[in-house]
C-alpha positions as CSV (number, residue, x, y, z in Angstrom):
1,M,-21.3,-11.5,-9.9
2,L,-23.7,-10.3,-7.2
3,S,-26.4,-10.0,-9.8
4,G,-28.9,-7.2,-9.1
5,T,-27.2,-6.0,-5.9
6,G,-25.2,-2.9,-6.9
7,F,-25.2,0.5,-8.6
8,Y,-26.5,0.8,-12.2
9,K,-27.0,-2.9,-12.5
10,P,-30.1,-2.7,-14.8
11,N,-28.2,-0.7,-17.4
12,R,-25.2,-2.8,-17.4
13,L,-26.3,-5.6,-19.7
14,K,-27.8,-3.1,-22.2
15,A,-24.6,-1.1,-22.3
16,I,-22.6,-4.2,-23.0
17,L,-24.9,-5.4,-25.7
18,F,-25.0,-2.1,-27.7
19,Y,-21.6,-0.7,-27.0
20,H,-19.2,-3.5,-26.2
21,M,-17.7,-4.3,-29.7
22,A,-17.4,-0.7,-30.8
23,L,-16.0,0.3,-27.4
24,F,-13.5,-2.5,-27.5
25,N,-12.1,-1.4,-30.8
26,K,-12.1,2.3,-30.1
27,F,-11.5,2.6,-26.4
28,F,-8.9,-0.2,-25.8
29,K,-6.9,-0.2,-29.0
30,K,-3.2,-0.4,-28.5
31,S,-1.6,2.9,-27.6
32,S,0.9,4.5,-30.0
33,A,4.2,5.9,-28.8
34,D,2.5,9.3,-28.7
35,D,0.1,8.0,-26.0
36,K,2.8,7.3,-23.5
37,V,2.9,9.5,-20.5
38,V,6.0,10.2,-18.4
39,L,5.0,10.1,-14.8
40,P,7.1,11.5,-11.8
41,D,9.0,8.9,-9.7
42,V,6.3,8.8,-7.0
43,E,4.9,5.6,-5.6
44,F,1.6,5.9,-3.6
45,G,0.6,3.6,-0.8
46,R,2.4,1.0,1.2
47,Y,4.5,-1.5,-0.8
48,L,2.4,-4.4,-2.2
49,S,4.3,-7.6,-3.1
50,C,1.1,-9.5,-3.8
51,N,-0.8,-10.1,-7.1
52,K,2.3,-10.3,-9.2
53,S,2.1,-10.9,-13.0
54,P,1.9,-14.5,-14.3
55,S,5.5,-14.1,-15.7
56,I,6.8,-13.4,-12.2
57,Y,4.9,-16.3,-10.7
58,R,6.6,-18.6,-13.2
59,K,9.9,-17.8,-11.6
60,Y,8.6,-19.1,-8.2
61,N,7.5,-22.3,-9.8
62,E,10.8,-22.6,-11.6
63,S,12.7,-22.3,-8.3
64,I,10.7,-25.2,-6.9
65,R,11.4,-27.3,-10.0
66,L,15.2,-26.7,-9.6
67,F,15.1,-27.5,-5.9
68,D,13.4,-30.8,-6.6
69,A,16.1,-31.5,-9.2
70,G,18.8,-31.0,-6.6
71,K,20.0,-27.8,-8.1
72,Y,19.8,-25.9,-4.8
73,N,22.0,-22.8,-5.5
74,E,20.2,-22.2,-8.8
75,S,16.9,-22.6,-7.1
76,I,17.8,-19.8,-4.6
77,D,19.0,-17.6,-7.5
78,V,15.7,-17.9,-9.2
79,L,13.8,-17.4,-5.9
80,M,15.7,-14.1,-5.4
81,D,14.8,-13.1,-8.9
82,Y,11.2,-13.8,-8.0
83,L,11.4,-11.6,-4.9
84,N,13.3,-8.8,-6.7
85,D,11.1,-5.9,-7.8
86,S,12.6,-4.5,-10.9
87,S,11.0,-1.1,-10.3
88,Q,13.1,-0.6,-7.1
89,E,15.9,-3.3,-7.1
90,N,15.2,-4.5,-3.5
91,I,17.5,-7.5,-3.8
92,V,21.3,-7.1,-4.0
93,S,23.4,-10.2,-4.8
94,G,27.1,-11.0,-5.0
95,K,29.6,-13.8,-4.9
96,F,32.7,-13.7,-2.6
97,S,35.2,-16.6,-2.6
98,N,33.0,-19.7,-1.9
99,Q,30.1,-17.6,-0.6
100,Q,26.9,-16.6,-2.4
101,Q,25.4,-13.6,-0.7
102,Y,22.2,-11.6,-1.0
103,K,20.8,-8.5,0.7
104,I,17.1,-8.4,1.0
105,L,15.8,-4.8,1.7
106,Q,12.8,-4.3,4.0
107,G,12.4,-0.7,5.0
108,I,15.0,0.3,7.5
109,Q,16.4,-3.3,7.7
110,K,18.8,-5.2,5.4
111,V,18.4,-9.0,5.7
112,H,21.6,-10.9,4.8
113,L,21.4,-14.3,3.2
114,E,24.7,-16.2,2.9
115,I,25.3,-19.6,1.4
116,I,28.5,-21.3,2.5
117,D,28.9,-24.9,1.1
118,D,25.7,-26.6,2.2
119,E,24.7,-24.1,4.9
120,I,22.2,-21.2,4.7
121,S,22.7,-18.3,7.1
122,I,20.1,-15.5,7.3
123,Y,20.4,-12.6,9.7
124,T,19.8,-8.9,10.2
125,R,21.3,-6.4,12.7
126,L,18.8,-4.1,14.5
127,G,21.3,-2.1,16.6
128,R,23.6,-2.2,19.6
129,Y,23.3,-1.4,23.3
130,E,25.8,0.4,25.4
131,Q,24.8,-1.2,28.7
132,L,23.0,-4.3,29.9
133,N,19.2,-3.9,30.0
134,P,17.2,-6.7,31.6
135,S,13.9,-5.3,30.1
136,L,15.4,-5.6,26.6
137,F,16.5,-9.2,27.2
138,R,13.0,-10.1,28.5
139,Y,11.5,-8.5,25.5
140,I,13.6,-10.5,23.0
141,L,12.9,-13.8,24.9
142,S,9.2,-13.2,24.7
143,K,9.4,-12.4,21.0
144,N,11.4,-15.6,20.3
145,Y,8.6,-17.7,21.8
146,N,6.4,-16.7,18.8
147,F,8.8,-17.2,16.0
148,H,8.6,-20.3,13.7
149,Y,12.0,-20.2,11.9
150,S,14.2,-17.5,13.5
151,C,15.3,-16.1,16.9
152,Y,16.8,-13.0,18.4
153,A,20.3,-13.3,19.6
154,I,23.2,-11.1,20.8
155,D,26.4,-10.7,18.9
156,N,29.0,-8.4,20.5
157,S,26.4,-6.1,22.1
158,E,24.3,-6.1,18.9
159,I,20.8,-7.4,18.7
160,I,20.4,-9.7,15.6
161,L,17.5,-11.7,14.3
162,K,18.9,-14.9,12.7
163,S,18.1,-18.3,11.2
164,N,20.4,-21.2,10.1
165,S,19.6,-24.3,8.1
166,K,20.9,-26.9,5.7
167,I,20.5,-25.9,2.0
168,R,19.0,-29.3,1.0
169,E,16.4,-29.0,3.9
170,T,15.3,-25.5,2.9
171,S,12.8,-25.6,0.0
172,P,11.9,-22.4,-1.8
173,E,8.6,-22.4,0.1
174,K,10.3,-22.6,3.4
175,L,13.0,-20.1,2.5
176,F,10.4,-17.6,1.4
177,F,8.7,-17.8,4.8
178,V,12.0,-17.7,6.7
179,L,13.0,-14.5,4.9
180,K,9.6,-13.0,5.4
181,E,9.6,-13.7,9.1
182,V,13.1,-12.2,9.6
183,A,12.4,-9.2,7.3
184,M,8.9,-8.3,8.6
185,N,9.7,-8.7,12.3
186,S,13.0,-6.9,12.3
187,A,11.4,-4.0,10.3
188,S,8.5,-3.7,12.8
189,D,10.7,-4.2,15.9
190,S,13.5,-1.9,14.9
191,E,11.7,1.3,15.8
192,S,10.7,-0.1,19.2
193,F,14.3,-1.2,20.0
194,I,15.6,2.2,19.1
195,K,12.8,4.2,20.8
196,E,12.1,2.1,23.9
197,F,15.5,0.5,24.6
198,N,17.8,3.2,23.3
199,L,19.6,0.9,20.9
200,I,22.0,2.7,18.6
201,P,21.0,2.0,14.9
202,N,23.7,1.2,12.4
203,I,21.6,2.1,9.4
204,D,21.4,5.4,7.5
205,K,18.0,6.8,6.4
206,P,18.1,8.0,2.8
207,L,15.6,10.9,2.5
208,I,13.3,11.3,-0.4
209,P,13.9,14.3,-2.7
210,E,13.4,17.5,-0.6
211,K,10.7,18.9,-2.7
212,F,8.5,15.8,-2.1
213,S,9.1,15.7,1.6
214,N,8.1,19.4,1.8
215,V,5.0,18.9,-0.2
216,K,4.0,15.9,1.9
217,I,4.6,17.7,5.2
218,K,2.6,20.7,3.9
219,Y,-0.4,18.5,3.1
220,L,-0.1,16.4,6.2
221,K,-0.6,19.5,8.3
222,L,-3.2,21.0,6.0
223,W,-5.4,17.9,5.8
224,I,-5.2,17.3,9.6
225,T,-6.1,20.9,10.3
226,E,-9.0,21.0,7.9
227,T,-10.5,17.8,9.2
228,L,-10.2,18.8,12.8
229,D,-11.8,22.1,12.0
230,I,-14.7,20.4,10.2
231,I,-15.5,17.9,12.9
232,G,-14.9,20.5,15.6
233,K,-18.1,22.2,14.4
234,M,-20.1,18.9,14.7
235,D,-22.0,17.4,17.6
236,Q,-20.0,14.3,18.7
237,E,-23.2,12.4,19.6
238,K,-25.6,13.5,16.8
239,D,-22.9,13.4,14.1
240,L,-21.3,10.2,15.2
241,V,-21.3,8.5,11.8
242,I,-20.2,11.6,9.9
243,I,-17.3,12.2,12.2
244,S,-16.2,8.6,11.8
245,Y,-16.1,8.9,8.0
246,Y,-14.1,12.1,8.1
247,L,-11.5,10.7,10.5
248,L,-11.1,7.4,8.7
249,T,-10.9,9.0,5.3
250,L,-8.2,11.3,6.7
251,L,-6.1,8.5,8.1
252,F,-6.5,6.3,5.0
253,R,-5.6,9.3,2.8
254,I,-2.4,10.1,4.7
255,D,-1.4,6.4,4.6
256,F,-1.9,6.1,0.8
257,L,-1.0,9.5,-0.6
258,L,1.8,10.4,1.9
259,A,3.0,6.9,3.0
260,P,4.7,8.1,6.1
261,E,7.3,6.2,8.2
262,G,8.7,6.9,11.6
263,E,6.9,9.0,14.2
264,V,4.0,10.0,11.9
265,K,3.3,6.4,11.0
266,L,3.4,5.4,14.6
267,L,0.9,8.1,15.7
268,L,-1.4,7.3,12.8
269,N,-1.3,3.6,13.7
270,K,-2.2,4.5,17.3
271,S,-5.1,6.6,16.0
272,L,-6.6,3.6,14.1
273,I,-6.1,1.3,17.1
274,S,-8.0,3.9,19.2
275,Y,-10.8,3.9,16.7
276,N,-11.2,0.1,16.8
277,Q,-11.4,0.0,20.6
278,K,-15.1,-0.6,20.6
279,N,-15.2,-1.0,24.4
280,L,-14.7,2.7,24.7
281,S,-17.4,5.3,24.0
282,S,-17.3,7.1,20.6
283,T,-16.4,10.4,22.4
284,S,-13.4,8.8,24.1
285,R,-12.2,7.2,20.9
286,F,-12.6,10.5,18.9
287,D,-10.8,12.5,21.6
288,S,-8.0,10.0,21.6
289,I,-7.6,10.2,17.8
290,K,-7.7,14.0,17.8
291,S,-5.0,13.9,20.5
292,Y,-2.7,11.8,18.3
293,L,-3.4,14.0,15.3
294,N,-2.5,17.1,17.3
295,E,0.7,15.3,18.3
296,V,1.5,14.9,14.6
297,L,1.0,18.7,14.1
298,Q,3.4,19.4,17.0
299,L,6.2,17.1,15.9
300,P,9.6,18.7,15.6
301,S,10.8,19.5,12.0
302,N,13.4,16.8,12.1
303,D,10.9,14.1,13.1
304,L,8.6,15.2,10.3
305,I,11.4,15.0,7.7
306,N,12.6,11.6,9.0
307,S,9.0,10.4,8.6
308,F,9.1,10.8,4.9
309,V,12.0,8.6,3.7
310,K,12.3,6.5,0.6
311,Y,12.8,2.9,1.5
312,K,12.8,-0.3,-0.5
313,Y,10.6,-3.3,0.5
314,T,10.5,-6.9,-0.4
315,F,7.5,-8.1,1.6
316,S,4.2,-6.4,2.2
317,I,2.1,-6.2,5.3
318,I,-1.1,-6.9,3.3
319,E,-1.7,-10.3,1.7
320,A,-3.2,-10.6,-1.7
321,S,-6.9,-10.1,-1.9
322,S,-9.2,-11.7,-4.4
323,H,-11.0,-9.2,-6.6
324,K,-14.3,-10.7,-5.3
325,L,-13.5,-9.5,-1.8
326,V,-12.8,-6.0,-3.1
327,Y,-15.9,-5.7,-5.3
328,E,-18.2,-7.0,-2.7
329,F,-17.0,-4.3,-0.3
330,I,-17.4,-1.6,-2.9
331,L,-20.9,-2.7,-3.9
332,K,-22.0,-2.9,-0.3
333,Q,-20.6,0.5,0.6
334,L,-22.0,2.1,-2.5
335,D,-25.5,0.9,-1.5
336,E,-24.8,2.0,2.1
337,N,-23.8,5.5,1.0
338,T,-27.1,6.1,-0.7
339,K,-28.8,5.8,2.7
340,L,-26.5,8.4,4.3
341,T,-27.7,12.0,4.1
342,S,-25.3,14.5,2.5
343,R,-24.8,17.8,4.3
344,P,-22.9,21.0,3.5
345,S,-19.4,21.4,4.9
346,D,-15.9,22.6,4.1
347,K,-15.4,19.3,2.2
348,S,-18.3,17.7,0.3
349,Y,-19.7,14.9,2.4
350,S,-20.4,13.0,-0.8
351,D,-16.8,13.2,-1.7
352,C,-15.9,11.9,1.8
353,L,-18.2,8.9,1.4
354,N,-16.6,8.0,-1.9
355,E,-13.1,8.6,-0.6
356,Y,-13.8,6.3,2.4
357,I,-14.4,3.4,-0.1
358,I,-11.1,3.9,-1.9
359,G,-9.1,4.5,1.3
360,Y,-10.5,1.4,3.0
361,C,-9.6,-0.7,-0.1
362,M,-6.0,0.5,-0.2
363,Y,-5.5,0.2,3.5
364,Y,-7.0,-3.3,4.1
365,F,-6.8,-5.1,0.7
366,G,-3.9,-6.3,-1.4
367,V,-5.4,-5.1,-4.7
368,Y,-4.4,-5.7,-8.3
369,P,-2.2,-3.0,-10.0
370,A,-5.1,-1.9,-12.3
371,T,-7.4,-1.4,-9.3
372,K,-4.7,0.6,-7.5
373,K,-4.1,2.8,-10.6
374,L,-7.8,3.5,-11.0
375,I,-8.2,4.3,-7.3
376,T,-5.2,6.7,-7.7
377,L,-7.1,8.4,-10.5
378,I,-10.0,9.0,-8.1
379,Y,-7.6,10.4,-5.5
380,N,-6.2,12.7,-8.3
381,L,-9.7,14.0,-9.0
382,L,-10.4,14.6,-5.3
383,Y,-7.0,16.3,-4.7
384,P,-5.7,17.7,-8.0
385,E,-3.6,20.5,-6.4
386,F,-1.7,17.9,-4.3
387,F,-1.0,15.8,-7.4
388,R,0.2,18.9,-9.3
389,E,2.6,19.8,-6.5
390,M,3.9,16.2,-6.6
391,G,4.9,16.6,-10.2
392,F,1.8,15.2,-12.0
393,V,0.7,17.2,-15.1
394,N,-3.0,16.6,-15.7
395,N,-6.2,18.4,-16.5
396,F,-8.7,15.9,-15.2
397,Y,-10.7,18.2,-13.1
398,D,-11.2,22.0,-13.0
399,E,-11.9,22.9,-9.4
400,K,-13.0,26.5,-10.2
401,L,-15.4,25.5,-12.9
402,N,-16.3,22.2,-11.1
403,S,-15.9,20.6,-14.5
404,L,-14.5,17.1,-15.4
405,N,-12.4,16.7,-18.5
406,K,-13.9,13.7,-20.2
407,V,-11.3,13.3,-22.9
408,E,-8.3,13.5,-20.5
409,I,-10.0,11.1,-18.0
410,E,-10.8,8.5,-20.6
411,N,-7.3,8.7,-22.1
412,E,-5.9,8.0,-18.6
413,I,-8.3,5.1,-18.1
414,K,-7.3,3.7,-21.5
415,R,-3.6,4.0,-20.6
416,I,-4.2,2.2,-17.4
417,I,-6.1,-0.6,-19.0
418,N,-3.7,-1.0,-21.9
419,D,-0.7,-1.2,-19.5
420,E,-2.3,-4.0,-17.5
421,R,-3.9,-6.0,-20.3
422,K,-0.6,-7.7,-21.2
423,D,-1.0,-9.7,-18.0
424,Y,-4.8,-9.6,-17.7
425,P,-6.1,-9.7,-21.3
426,H,-9.8,-9.5,-20.3
427,L,-9.6,-6.2,-18.5
428,G,-11.9,-3.5,-19.7
429,I,-14.0,-0.5,-18.7
430,V,-17.3,0.4,-20.3
431,S,-17.0,4.1,-20.6
432,V,-20.7,4.7,-21.5
433,N,-21.4,3.9,-17.8
434,L,-19.2,6.7,-16.5
435,N,-21.3,9.6,-15.2
436,Y,-19.7,13.0,-15.8
437,N,-22.6,15.1,-14.3
438,S,-20.6,15.8,-11.1
439,L,-17.5,14.7,-9.3
440,P,-19.3,12.5,-6.8
441,S,-21.4,10.9,-9.6
442,F,-18.3,10.1,-11.6
443,C,-16.5,8.6,-8.6
444,R,-19.4,6.4,-7.8
445,S,-19.7,5.3,-11.5
446,L,-16.0,4.5,-11.8
447,L,-16.1,2.6,-8.5
448,N,-19.0,0.6,-9.9
449,E,-17.0,-0.1,-13.1
450,I,-14.0,-1.3,-11.0
451,T,-16.2,-4.1,-9.6
452,Y,-16.5,-5.5,-13.1
453,L,-12.7,-5.8,-13.8
454,N,-11.8,-9.2,-15.0
455,F,-8.5,-10.5,-13.7
456,T,-8.6,-13.9,-15.3
457,Q,-5.0,-14.8,-16.0
458,P,-3.5,-17.0,-18.8
459,E,-2.4,-20.4,-17.7
460,I,1.0,-20.3,-15.9
């Protein structure tokens, strides 16, 4: 595993030889009931449907076996069970007369799957128009050109995205991709239809609990204001690299910790698009990002509240990433960070460099649950006040004393590893390699340990 190319590599083998067996018995022993922690009902980051447990993947294989045996309805039942996330119940099923029906939830959209005799009908309604709009019709025709399994159509002044097929011709593999195409495209297009073509939506938006939306809006404004103040004191030419890190860590942090929808999400996406327009000068790109961030600050209260809604998802934007892809990025960036000079500011530049790594991983990679939980722990250390206001009770880090609570942190790591070892029995963290001298040192050392996580699974 990239031998000799990362942080603390010379000490790694020695640590394993002298501490591994004792650490295995002490640090990763099975938790008792007293070790269980009740966490608030808060899910960070965008929904990830990738890297499911081996027991879940078995359901997918079972649906294929049933289809090959000619048991088509049973095959679909098992496939829906595979797609259903028990933590959020994103699949709703029912039987009416001779129809088997399912609702697949994808953000603002509800995708309907109906089985009548030997026909499968899949559709979702995006909204209705009050008057004919040639621009709208041109738009849906252009979209249809790129679809593989579905198409936009009009049903009594309603725009629908639909797909029809024979049940015996629709294998679980094909059905999965049909549902994904309909769900992902309708969810991404719905805001455009409503905003640009004045479609009237027929879907209610359930808001998350008020206390959480208020907390998220508070920190959205606080973090944007703080970052704009910090980079406002810098030279946009001399401090080009530093400004880039601050802006990207801010955008990644908002995406992961606040998980906005609606107008806020739209403006943040535009900010990242602006950053990646390499044909423009850095000054132009930074000015564009700052303009979008200021737009977020000026959004009406109603738009802000509607940007923090609690939706259920079935498919994720990000595909599953191998752990190799993740750890190679982490090791490369850890080495790169040692070459960057730290400088005093309102927010530690060292913290910013470490945060960039975890933010990038959560934005661009479909990571395993254990990786996500450990990254969330790092975010907790960097922003303890935010986590406390979100209902998390922890004493990982004392900001006033600049002191890390080793016992609490190691208990949390043990809990994370124990929770995930039922699916990945070779997971482990060598705690002697964790550096508690300072917050930046600890974050770097934990990131380095994340690169050694072993996600070898039992045979399915």
